[in-house]
C-alpha positions in Angstrom: 44.3 33.5 103.4 45.8 33.7 106.9 44.7 37.1 108.5 47.1 36.7 111.4 50.2 37.6 109.5 53.0 38.8 111.7 53.7 42.2 110.0 51.7 44.5 107.7 52.2 47.9 106.0 49.8 50.8 106.5 49.9 54.2 104.9 48.3 57.4 106.3 47.6 60.2 103.8 45.1 63.0 103.5 43.6 62.1 106.9 42.9 58.5 106.0 44.6 55.2 106.8 44.9 52.4 104.3 46.4 49.0 104.4 49.1 48.5 101.8 48.4 45.7 99.3 51.9 45.7 97.8 55.1 47.7 98.3 58.6 47.9 96.8 61.2 50.3 98.1 64.9 50.9 98.9 66.6 52.8 101.7 70.3 53.5 101.6 72.9 55.6 103.3 73.5 58.9 101.4 70.4 58.2 99.2 66.8 59.4 99.5 64.6 56.5 100.2 61.9 55.6 97.6 58.8 53.5 98.1 56.2 52.5 95.5 53.1 51.1 97.0 49.5 50.3 96.0 46.3 50.1 98.0 42.6 50.1 97.7 40.7 53.2 98.9 39.3 51.4 101.9 39.7 53.5 105.1 40.6 51.2 107.9 40.0 53.9 110.5 36.3 54.1 110.0 34.4 52.0 112.5 37.3 49.6 112.8 36.5 48.0 109.4 37.5 48.4 105.8 35.0 50.7 104.3 35.2 52.3 100.8 35.6 56.1 100.7 35.3 58.7 98.0 38.2 58.7 95.6 41.1 61.1 96.4 42.3 63.3 93.6 46.0 62.7 92.9 46.7 66.5 92.5 45.4 67.0 96.1 47.9 64.8 97.8 51.1 65.3 95.7 53.8 66.9 97.9 51.7 66.3 101.0 53.0 64.6 104.1 52.6 60.8 104.3 53.6 58.2 106.9 54.3 54.5 106.3 53.8 52.2 109.2 55.2 48.7 109.7 53.0 47.0 112.3 53.0 43.6 114.0 49.7 42.6 115.6 48.7 46.2 116.0 52.1 47.3 117.4 54.0 49.8 115.3 57.5 48.5 114.7 58.6 51.4 112.5 57.3 54.6 111.0 58.7 56.2 107.8 58.0 59.9 107.2 57.9 61.3 103.7 56.1 63.2 101.0 53.9 62.0 98.2 55.8 62.6 95.0 53.6 60.6 92.6 50.0 59.6 92.8 47.7 57.7 90.4 44.1 56.6 90.7 42.7 53.6 88.9 39.4 51.6 88.6 39.0 48.0 89.5 36.5 45.2 88.9 35.4 45.4 92.5 34.3 49.0 92.1 36.8 50.1 94.8 39.4 52.5 93.2 43.1 51.6 93.5 45.6 54.3 94.5 49.3 54.1 93.7 51.8 56.3 95.5 55.5 57.1 95.3 56.9 58.2 98.7 60.2 59.9 99.1 61.7 62.1 101.9 61.4 65.9 101.9 65.0 65.9 100.8 63.9 64.8 97.3 62.2 68.2 96.8 65.7 69.5 96.2 65.7 67.6 92.9 63.0 69.9 91.5 64.8 73.2 92.2 67.7 74.4 90.1 69.7 77.5 90.7 72.8 79.5 89.7 74.4 81.1 92.7 77.7 81.7 94.6 78.6 80.8 98.1 81.6 82.7 99.5 84.0 81.7 102.3 81.9 78.9 103.7 82.6 75.2 104.5 80.7 72.5 102.7 78.6 71.6 105.8 77.7 75.3 106.2 76.6 75.4 102.5 74.6 72.2 102.8 72.8 73.4 105.9 71.9 76.7 104.2 70.5 75.0 101.1 68.5 72.5 103.2 67.0 75.2 105.4 65.1 76.6 102.4 63.1 73.4 102.4 62.4 73.3 106.1 65.0 70.6 106.7 67.2 71.0 109.7 69.9 68.3 109.7 71.6 67.1 112.8 75.4 67.5 112.4 77.6 64.7 113.8 80.8 65.8 112.3 84.2 65.3 113.9 86.5 66.5 111.2 87.3 70.2 110.4 86.5 71.4 106.9 88.3 74.0 104.8 86.4 77.2 104.0 85.6 77.4 100.3 86.4 80.9 99.0 84.2 80.5 95.9 81.7 77.7 95.5 79.2 77.9 92.6 76.0 76.0 92.0 75.5 76.2 88.3 72.4 75.0 86.5 72.1 72.0 88.8 69.4 70.9 91.2 69.9 71.7 94.9 70.0 68.0 95.4 72.8 67.4 93.0 74.7 70.4 94.4 74.4 69.2 98.0 75.2 65.6 97.0 78.5 66.5 95.2 79.6 68.6 98.2 79.0 65.8 100.7 80.6 63.2 98.4 83.7 65.4 97.9 84.1 65.8 101.7 83.3 62.2 102.5 80.2 63.1 104.6 77.3 60.6 104.6 73.7 61.1 105.7 70.8 59.0 106.7 67.3 59.4 108.3 66.7 58.2 111.9 63.4 56.7 113.2 61.9 60.1 113.6 62.7 61.2 110.0 65.5 63.6 111.1 68.4 63.8 108.6 71.8 63.0 110.2 75.1 64.2 108.7 78.1 62.2 109.8 81.8 61.6 109.0 82.7 58.8 111.5 81.3 55.6 112.9 80.3 57.6 116.0 77.5 59.1 114.0 75.6 55.8 113.8 72.5 55.1 115.9 71.5 51.6 117.0 68.4 50.3 115.4 65.2 51.1 117.4 64.4 48.7 120.2 66.7 45.8 120.9 69.7 46.0 118.5 70.7 42.4 119.0 69.3 40.0 116.4 69.7 36.3 116.3 70.5 34.3 113.2 67.6 31.9 112.5 68.0 29.9 109.4 64.8 28.4 107.9 62.5 30.9 109.6 59.5 31.7 107.5 58.3 35.1 106.8 55.3 34.6 109.0 57.4 34.3 112.2 56.8 36.9 114.8 60.3 37.0 116.2 62.7 39.5 114.8 65.7 37.6 113.3 68.2 37.5 110.5 67.2 34.6 108.3 70.2 34.6 105.9 73.6 36.3 106.0 76.8 36.2 103.8 79.4 38.4 102.4 80.0 40.1 99.0 83.1 41.3 97.2 83.7 43.0 93.9 86.7 44.1 91.8 88.1 47.4 92.8 91.2 49.6 92.7 94.6 48.9 94.3 95.8 52.5 94.5 94.3 55.9 94.5 96.4 58.9 93.2 95.5 62.6 93.0 97.4 65.6 91.7 96.7 69.3 91.8 98.4 72.6 91.1 98.9 75.5 93.5 99.4 78.8 91.6 100.6 80.5 94.7 103.3 77.9 95.2 103.9 76.5 91.6 106.9 74.3 92.7 105.0 72.6 95.5 104.7 68.8 95.2 101.0 68.2 95.2 101.0 64.5 94.4 99.3 62.3 96.9 98.3 58.6 96.9 96.8 55.9 99.1 96.5 52.2 99.0 93.2 50.9 97.6 91.1 48.1 99.1 92.6 45.5 96.6 96.3 44.6 96.9 96.6 44.0 93.2 94.0 46.3 91.7 94.7 48.9 89.1 95.4 52.6 89.9 92.7 55.2 90.0 94.2 58.6 89.1 92.4 61.9 88.9 93.3 65.6 88.2 92.6 68.1 89.6 92.1 66.7 93.1 90.4 69.9 94.2 92.8 70.7 97.0 95.2 73.6 97.7 97.7 72.0 100.1 99.3 68.5 100.2 97.8 67.9 103.7 94.3 68.5 102.3 95.2 66.2 99.4 96.2 63.4 101.7 92.8 63.7 103.4 91.0 63.7 100.0 92.9 60.7 98.7 92.1 58.7 101.8 88.4 59.5 101.4 88.5 58.2 97.9 90.1 55.0 98.9 87.7 54.5 101.8 84.8 55.1 99.4 86.0 52.4 97.0 86.4 50.0 100.0 82.8 50.6 101.1 81.5 49.9 97.6 83.5 46.8 97.0 82.8 44.8 100.1 79.6 44.2 102.1 77.7 41.8 104.4 74.4 41.0 102.8 71.4 39.0 104.0 67.7 38.9 104.6 65.7 39.8 107.7 62.2 39.5 109.0 62.9 42.4 111.3 61.1 45.7 110.3 63.4 47.8 112.6 66.5 47.6 110.6 67.3 50.8 108.7 70.3 52.5 107.0 72.8 54.3 109.2 71.9 52.2 112.2 73.9 49.4 113.8 72.7 45.9 114.8 74.5 43.0 116.5 74.0 39.6 114.8 74.7 36.5 116.9 74.3 32.8 116.6 75.7 32.8 113.1 77.1 29.5 111.8 80.9 29.0 111.5 82.2 30.9 108.5 79.4 33.3 108.4 79.9 37.0 109.3 78.6 38.0 112.7 79.0 40.8 115.2 78.1 44.5 115.0 77.2 45.8 111.6 76.0 49.2 110.3 73.2 48.8 107.8 73.9 50.6 104.5 71.0 49.3 102.2 67.5 47.9 102.9 65.3 46.6 100.1 61.6 46.3 100.8 59.4 43.8 98.9 55.9 43.0 100.2 52.7 41.6 98.9 49.8 41.0 101.2 48.8 37.9 99.3 52.2 36.3 100.0 53.1 34.7 103.3 54.6 37.7 105.0 57.4 40.3 105.4 61.1 40.1 104.6 63.7 42.6 103.7 67.1 42.3 102.1 69.9 44.3 103.5 73.6 45.2 103.0 75.9 46.2 105.9 79.5 47.1 106.8 81.5 46.4 109.9 80.1 48.6 112.6 83.5 50.3 113.1 83.8 51.2 109.4 83.1 54.8 108.4 80.8 54.9 105.4 82.2 57.0 102.6 80.1 57.9 99.5 81.5 57.4 96.1 82.0 60.4 93.8 78.9 59.8 91.7 77.5 63.4 91.2 79.4 65.2 88.5 80.6 68.7 88.7 78.7 70.9 86.1 80.8 71.4 83.0 81.2 74.9 81.6 81.6 74.1 78.0 81.6 77.7 76.8 82.8 81.0 78.2 80.5 83.5 79.9 80.9 87.3 80.4 81.0 89.2 83.7 81.6 92.7 85.0 84.8 93.7 86.8 83.9 95.1 90.3 85.7 97.0 93.1 85.0 97.7 96.7 83.2 101.0 97.4 85.7 103.9 97.5 88.4 101.9 95.6 89.8 103.3 92.4 89.1 101.7 89.0 91.8 99.0 89.4 91.3 96.5 92.2 93.9 93.7 92.2 96.5 91.8 94.2 100.0 90.5 93.8 99.0 88.0 91.1 97.1 90.5 89.0 93.7 88.8 89.6 90.4 90.7 89.8 86.9 90.3 91.1 84.1 89.4 88.6 80.3 89.7 89.0 78.5 87.4 86.5 75.3 88.4 84.9 73.5 85.4 86.3 74.4 86.2 89.9 71.2 87.5 91.6 72.5 87.5 95.1 76.0 88.9 95.3 76.4 92.7 95.3 78.6 94.6 92.8 81.6 95.0 95.2 84.9 93.4 96.1 83.2 90.4 97.7 81.1 89.1 94.8 83.8 86.6 93.8 87.2 85.3 94.8 90.3 86.6 93.0 89.9 85.5 89.4 93.1 85.0 87.3 93.5 87.1 84.1 95.1 85.7 81.0 97.6 88.2 79.6 98.0 89.0 75.9 101.0 86.8 75.2 103.4 84.4 76.9 105.8 87.1 77.8 105.6 89.3 80.9 102.8 91.4 79.7 100.5 93.3 82.1 97.0 94.6 81.6 94.7 94.7 84.7 91.0 94.9 83.9 89.2 98.0 85.2 86.0 98.5 87.1 82.9 98.2 84.8 84.7 96.3 82.0 82.8 93.4 80.6 85.2 90.4 80.5 85.0 87.1 78.7 85.5 84.4 81.3 86.3 80.7 80.8 86.7 77.9 83.3 89.6 75.6 84.0 88.6 72.0 83.6 85.1 73.3 82.9 84.7 73.8 86.7 82.5 76.7 87.6 84.5 77.2 90.8 87.6 77.9 88.7 87.0 80.9 86.4 89.7 82.7 84.4 89.4 85.9 82.5 90.5 85.4 78.8 89.5 88.7 77.2 87.4 91.8 77.1 84.2 92.7 75.2 82.5 96.0 74.6 78.9 96.9 75.1 76.6 99.9 74.7 77.8 101.6 77.9 81.4 100.7 77.5 81.8 101.5 73.8 84.5 100.6 71.3 87.3 103.2 71.7 87.2 104.3 68.1 84.1 105.1 66.1 83.0 102.3 63.8 82.8 101.5 61.0 84.8 104.5 59.9 87.6 103.7 62.3 87.7 100.0 61.3 91.3 100.3 60.0 92.6 101.3 63.4 94.2 98.9 65.8 95.1 100.3 69.2 96.3 99.4 72.7 94.8 102.0 75.0 94.5 102.5 78.7 92.7 105.0 80.8 94.2 107.1 83.6 92.9 106.1 86.9 90.9 107.0 88.9 89.8 110.1 87.0 89.8 108.5 83.5 90.7 112.0 82.2 93.7 110.8 80.1 95.0 107.9 78.2 98.2 106.0 77.3 97.9 104.7 73.8 99.6 102.9 70.9 97.6 103.1 67.7 98.1 101.6 64.3 96.4 103.1 61.2 96.3 100.5 58.4 94.3 102.5 55.8 96.3 102.4 52.5 98.0 105.8 52.0 97.4 106.9 55.5 99.4 104.3 57.4 100.9 105.5 60.6 101.7 104.5 64.2 100.6 106.8 66.9 102.1 106.7 70.4 100.7 108.8 73.3 102.0 108.9 76.8 99.8 110.8 79.1 102.7 111.8 81.3 106.1 110.1 81.1 107.6 107.6 78.6 110.6 105.4 79.3 112.2 103.2 76.6 114.9 100.7 77.5 116.8 98.8 74.8 118.9 95.9 76.0 121.2 95.8 73.0 121.1 97.7 69.7 118.5 100.2 68.6 118.1 101.2 65.0 115.8 103.9 63.6 115.4 104.8 59.9 113.4 107.7 58.7 113.2 107.9 54.9 111.9 111.4 54.6 111.5 114.0 57.4 111.6 113.7 61.2 110.4 116.3 63.7 111.1 116.1 67.4 109.8 118.8 69.7 110.8 118.9 73.4 109.0 121.7 75.3 111.1 121.5 78.4 114.4 119.8 79.1 116.2 117.1 77.1 119.0 115.0 78.4 121.0 112.5 76.4 123.4 110.2 78.1 125.7 108.0 75.9 127.9 105.5 77.7 130.6 105.1 75.0 130.6 106.6 71.6 128.3 109.0 69.8 128.4 109.4 66.0 126.2 111.6 63.9 126.2 111.7 60.1 124.4 114.6 58.4 124.1 114.3 54.6 123.8 118.0 54.0 123.2 120.8 56.5 123.0 120.8 60.2 121.5 123.7 62.0 121.2 124.2 65.8 119.7 127.2 67.5 120.2 127.6 71.3 118.2 130.5 72.7 120.1 130.7 76.0 123.1 128.8 77.1 124.9 125.8 75.7 127.5 123.7 77.6 129.8 121.0 76.1 131.9 118.7 78.4 134.3 116.2 76.8 136.1 113.9 79.1 138.8 112.8 76.6 139.7 114.2 73.2 137.6 116.2 70.9 138.2 116.3 67.1 136.4 118.3 64.5 136.8 117.9 60.8 135.3 120.5 58.5 135.4 120.0 54.7 135.2 123.6 53.8 134.7 126.7 56.0 134.0 127.0 59.7 132.5 130.2 61.0 131.5 131.0 64.5 129.7 134.2 65.7 129.7 135.0 69.4 127.7 138.1 70.2 129.0 138.4 73.8 132.2 137.0 75.3 134.0 133.8 74.5 136.3 132.0 76.9 138.4 129.0 76.1 140.2 127.1 78.9 142.7 124.4 77.9 144.2 122.3 80.7 147.1 121.0 78.5 148.4 122.1 75.1 146.7 124.1 72.4 147.9 123.3 68.9 146.4 125.1 65.8 147.5 123.9 62.4 146.5 126.4 59.6 147.6 125.5 56.1 147.0 129.0 54.7 146.0 132.1 56.7 145.0 132.6 60.3 143.4 136.0 61.0 142.2 137.2 64.3 140.4 140.6 64.4 139.7 142.0 67.8 139.5 145.2 69.7 141.5 143.9 72.5 143.2 140.4 72.5 144.6 138.9 75.6 146.2 135.4 75.6 147.3 133.9 78.9 149.3 130.7 78.6 150.2 129.0 81.9 152.8 126.8 80.4 153.6 126.5 76.6 151.9 128.3 73.7 153.0 126.7 70.5 151.7 127.9 67.1 152.7 126.1 63.9 151.9 127.5 60.5 152.8 125.5 57.4 152.8 128.7 55.4 151.7 132.0 57.0 150.5 132.9 60.4 149.2 136.4 60.7 147.9 138.2 63.8 146.4 141.7 63.3 145.3 144.1 66.0 143.9 147.5 65.1 145.0 149.1 68.4 147.1 146.9 70.6 148.2 143.3 71.1 149.3 142.1 74.5 150.8 138.6 75.1 151.4 137.7 78.7 153.2 134.4 79.4 153.7 133.0 82.8 156.5 130.8 81.6 158.3 130.8 78.3 157.3 131.7 74.7 158.7 129.6 72.0 158.3 130.6 68.4 159.5 128.0 65.8 159.4 128.9 62.1 160.7 126.4 59.5 161.6 129.4 57.2 161.3 132.9 58.5 159.4 134.9 61.0 158.4 138.5 60.2 156.9 140.8 62.7 155.6 144.3 61.6 154.3 147.0 63.8 152.9 150.2 62.3 153.8 152.2 65.4 155.5 150.7 68.4 156.1 147.3 69.9 156.5 146.7 73.6 157.6 143.4 75.1 157.7 143.1 78.8 159.2 139.9 80.1 159.4 139.2 83.8 162.3 136.8 83.5 164.7 136.1 80.6 164.3 136.4 76.9 165.9 133.7 74.8 166.1 134.0 71.0 167.8 131.3 68.9 168.3 131.0 65.2 170.1 128.1 63.4 171.3 130.4 60.5 171.1 134.1 61.2 168.9 136.5 63.2 168.2 140.0 62.0 166.3 142.9 63.7 165.5 146.0 61.8 163.9 149.4 62.8 163.2 151.9 60.0 163.8 154.7 62.5 164.9 154.1 66.1 165.3 151.0 68.2 165.9 151.3 71.9 167.0 148.4 74.0 166.9 148.9 77.8 168.3 146.3 80.1 167.6 146.7 83.8 170.6 144.6 84.8 173.5 143.2 82.9 173.5 143.0 79.1 175.6 140.3 77.6 176.0 139.3 73.9 177.9 136.1 72.9 178.9 135.4 69.3 180.4 132.1 68.2 182.5 133.7 65.5 182.6 137.3 64.5 180.3 140.1 65.9 179.7 143.2 63.9 178.0 146.4 65.0 177.4 149.0 62.2 176.1 152.5 62.6 175.4 154.5 59.4 176.4 157.7 61.2 177.8 156.8 64.5 177.8 154.3 67.3 177.7 155.6 70.9 178.3 153.6 74.0 177.7 155.3 77.3 178.5 153.6 80.6 179.9 154.4 84.0 182.5 151.8 83.4 183.5 150.2 80.1 185.5 147.1 79.7 186.6 145.7 76.4 188.0 142.2 77.0 189.6 140.1 74.2 191.3 136.9 74.9 193.9 137.5 72.1 193.7 141.2 71.1 191.5 144.2 70.9 191.6 146.5 67.9 190.2 149.9 67.5 190.2 151.0 63.8 189.3 154.3 62.1 190.3 154.4 58.5 194.0 153.5 58.4 194.6 154.4 62.0 194.5 151.4 64.4 195.0 150.8 68.1 195.8 147.2 68.9 196.0 145.8 72.4 197.5 142.5 73.2 198.8 140.8 76.2 201.3 143.4 77.7 201.4 145.7 74.7 199.5 148.5 73.0 200.3 149.4 69.4 199.1 152.7 67.9 199.4 153.3 64.2 198.5 156.6 62.8 199.6 157.8 59.3 199.8 161.4 60.3 200.0 162.2 64.0 199.0 161.0 67.5 197.8 163.5 70.0 197.3 162.8 73.7 195.6 165.3 75.9 195.7 164.8 79.6 193.6 167.1 81.7 194.9 166.1 85.0 198.3 164.7 86.0 200.1 162.2 83.9 202.3 159.6 85.4 203.9 157.4 82.8 205.8 154.5 83.8 206.9 151.4 82.0 209.0 148.4 82.7 210.4 148.9 79.2 210.8 151.9 76.9 207.7 154.0 75.8 207.6 155.2 72.3 205.3 158.0 71.1 
């Protein structure tokens, strides 16, 4: 055995230093390193020689700090800082116990802690830093991009490590550990460090593992099948018509398409960034430079410059992505396999960590900010939900983002959950970051609105008045056989709008009670049909206004009783047709007709006044009778006409007074007869006038018995059977052109 090997591994744990007999391990960008190593419990720090020590109990060193040294001739080339995650102790034939350890970084502690919690309005790097800080890890941020704040990000039943990993993978952020064990977060090639010491390494084919010069002993390239196009799609509920499709070319010109929904972005610009990250991640995974090195200083996330490579082999600056360690002290020496990318390429992690899937709904409580009423919502009808598992968020308006609420049907229904309600919540795509309220459940504090089981036949839609909760609006259905009914209660106002027809049928009785005002507005027609009686009682006033015509048809009698006054104003004509009798009984009756008053009676029209009847007409009065008109006054009749009186009869007109009739004319009195006029006085006829003129176009005859006086044009003939007497009180001048005979 050659004891002058160029490189050896040593481990320091629990205050002792041991030479590693064998080791296997892997380091990679965006992965925790893991080393499995074995050694004999021979402390090399005691007196400069390998001396056995008392066995170390595995329980005593698990989760304690450990350092792994790679040394060349006593010079430390590299130190790896970690924790002991597994330890086992075994006996050997030599009597010196063997110890086997598994070493990983402190970051791996995150795999052993799970949580359910909410992060509000923070970027992915901010969330990662907060989670890491709980484990004493302070990463160095080398981030150039800006990151969207996440309004609602949930870690649900997953380890802290899985939670952090999926956030970094989603944002395209990589991490690695530098030579001092510091965790570096980066998103560009500028975040890489050069390997410790001289980053320039020669290619030396054929070098053995026992060479002391750092070199690359083999190098080549690797390629694998991958995608040719990456496509993402998402949906923005605030802008439903927004085109959210994004795509990017994949690393392979003829590869298949990789399509995913939802892409987890809210704007197309963010989607373009995400789809580019996915394409870059596929490219990083599908191609690499790979080789073997005897240099212990190469480590992931660091760059090296390889020169002196043969023609056709890759050379230049590379960033190391993977280092595989395999060492046995009994073999000839150290070598490590590696993979790398072009030094200007930004490493992007693949989406390997799944989002927790919410396979069943949960319940949560509706919350509001302090001082807010029972309903806290925004323009989309969303609410805030506090889940029972949430130990950190307060019961206020900031415990969650705005959570959509499923309404009762596909129409435009509205029901906003109230403060304190327990809601059933499911998750879109099973994503805990995308809750949606799908229903309500009752509990011991928020009880069922009707007593059960006695009220089990009732179905109701009921809401509480807010913010006092002192009243309700309700629609209730009672389905108990024999007591079926529908109950509707409006705490204040009720408005019903029917777009077309409305039909209501009540088979028995209907009662409607309005304790204040009622107003009915009908745009076109109104028809009421009453099978028997219709009764209406108006305690105070009643007003009817008809814009057009009004028609009333009464099968039998019509009786109206007005205790006070009654006034009827007719803008046009008033026609009353009465087939039998018309009787008006009044103390005083006054009718004023501005134009025409026409009364038509098929048979009889009778007007009776116990005292007086006055008719005043501003224009004309026309009485038309198909047969006869009879007017009877027990005492007197007085007609006063401001203008003219016109009476016309097709056959004959008679006027009769059982006693006296006096006709007084203030002006001229004229009577015209088409044929013969006769004036008969049972005793005598007396005509008294200041001047009297009897004018006949042919002749004028005065006749008493057989005595006549006939006057014609130019002559007067007097015929008396006995004698003629002329008595002239004054003078008498008789003259005639002809002879005068007496």
